[in-house]
N, C-alpha and C positions, 0 to 999 in steps of 0.2 A: 470768441464772440466778437462781433463787430461793435464799433462804438454805438451805433444806432440800436442794436439789439440789447446791449448792456444798459443804455439809457432807458429803453422801454421796459426792461425787466425791473430796474430800480424804481421807475415811476409806478409800475403795477404793484410792487411791494409796498411802497409808501401809501398808495391809495387803499390797499387792503388793510394796512395798519390803521389809517385814519378812519375807515369805515367801521372797523371793529371797536374803536374807542368811542364812537358816537353811540348814544342810545337811540334805539329805533323811535321814530316819531310816535307820540301817543295820539290816540283818537281824541276828539273833543269830549266824548263821554267819559273816557278814562281820566282826562285832566280834571273834569268837574267833580268826579267822585273822590279823587285824592285830596285829603284834607291838607290845608296849609298848616305850617307849624303853629301859627298864632291861634287857629281854630282848635287844634289838638290841645294846646295848653289851656285854652279857655274852657274846654269841655272835659278836661281830665279831673278825676276825683282826687281830692287831697287824701293823704294817708291818715288813717285813724291814729290819734294820739293816745297811747296807753301809758305814757310816762308819768302821769299824775302831777305834772308841773303846773304852776299857776301861769296863766296867760293874761296879758294886759292888752286891751284894745277898746274899740267902741261897741256899745250895745244900743240896740233899738228895740222897738216893740211891734208886735203884730198889729196890722191894721184891722179895723172892724170887718172888712170884707172877707177875712179868713175865718171868722167865727163859724163853727160847725163843719169846716172843711176837714177832709181826712189828712192826717199827718203821716210821716214816714213810718211810724210804728203801728199804724192802723187805727189809732184812736182819733177822735174828733177834737178839733180845736175848741177848747173851752176858755173864754177870756178870764174866768175866775180861777182857773187851775194854776198849778206851779210849773207849767210847761215852758220849755225853751227849745231853741234850735241851735245846733252847732254843726259846722262842716267837718270838724275833726274829732270831736268826742263821740264815743260809741253811743248808740241809742240805749236808753236805760240808765245812763250815768247820772248820779246825783252830784250836783255841783253847787258851791257857794259862790254867789255873784255879789261883789261889793262895789258900790258906786264910789269911785275914788274922789269925787268932788264933794259928796255929802257924808261919806263914811257909813251909810246905811247898807245893809246886806240882807239877802234872802237865800233860801235853798230852793233850787229848781231841779227838775228832772228833764233830761234831754230826750225829747220825743220826736224831733223833726230835724230835717236838714236845712241849712241856711246859716246865716243870712246870705242872700244872693246880691249883696251890694259890696263892692270892693272896700276894704278897710274895716269892716265890721266883723266881730268874732262871735257874737251871740245875738239872737232875737229872743225877746222875753214876751210872755203873755202880758196883757195890759195890767192884770193884778200884780204880777211880779215886778213889772216896771214901776208901778206906784209904790210898792214896798221899798224899792231901792232909791226912790226919789227922782226918777227920770221925768223931767218936765214934759207934760203932754204936748205943749206947743213946739218945743225944740225937738223932742223925739229921739235924741241921741245923747249918750253920756259916756265918759271914759270909765271903764270897769276893770276889775280883776276877776277872772273866773278860775276857781280852785276846785278841781275834782275831789269829791269826798269819797265816793265809792263807784267802782266800775261794775257793770253787770257781770254775772258769773261767766258767760261765754266769752266776754272780752278780757276778763282778768286771767283766764287760763290760756292755753295754747289755742290760737285761732287757726282752724284748719278749713280747707275748702269744703269738707264734708259736714261742718257744723252748721246748724240752723238756729234761728233765733231762740228756740226753747232749749238749746244746748244738747239735744239728742243727736247722735251721729246718724247720717243717712247712709244706708247700705247701697253701695254702688258696685256692681260686679266688675271684676278686672276685665279689661278688653280682650285678653287672651282666653278668657273663660267663655267667650261667646261661641255659640254653636252655629250661628249663621255665618257662612263663609262666602 
C-alpha cells in the first residue's frame, strides 16, 4: 500500500469508530418525551414501609378545601374522622401520632397518600390535629408516627396479584394463551 492509501484507510477506520461511538441525534419529540433525572425522582413513588419503626418528622393537617373529597382508599375526607395521609405507610395502617412539643397523642388510620410538601411525613384530619395539639395558625408540628397495626394484605407477602381486599387475582400464564 502506498502512503496515501494507508493514510486514507486509517482515516476511514477512525471515522467509522467515531461515528459508531456517537449516539444518533434524537428528534425534538423524542427529547421532550424522555424524562430528566430530576423529573423521574420527583415523580417516583416512595417504597412502602412495612418495618413498623417509629418515624419522626413534621405533621400538618388537611385544609378545609379537602372536606368531602375522595381519598386514596376510596372513602371521603371527613374532618371529624381519625384519617391521615402517609407516603410510605400502607393504606389501612393504624398508627399512633405523638406531638413531640406537647406530648399529646392520638391514633389514626392511614387512608390517603401525602403530604405532598417536602419535609412532612403525615397529614392529619383537623380533628386528629386538634387532639395532638397542632396549632391551627402555625399548622405544622414535630411528631413521632408509630405504626400499631398493618392491614392484612401489607403484613403478609405483598404480591403483584394481591388486591386491596387480599384476594388473589387469577391471571392466566402467557404461554397458556390460545391466540398466537
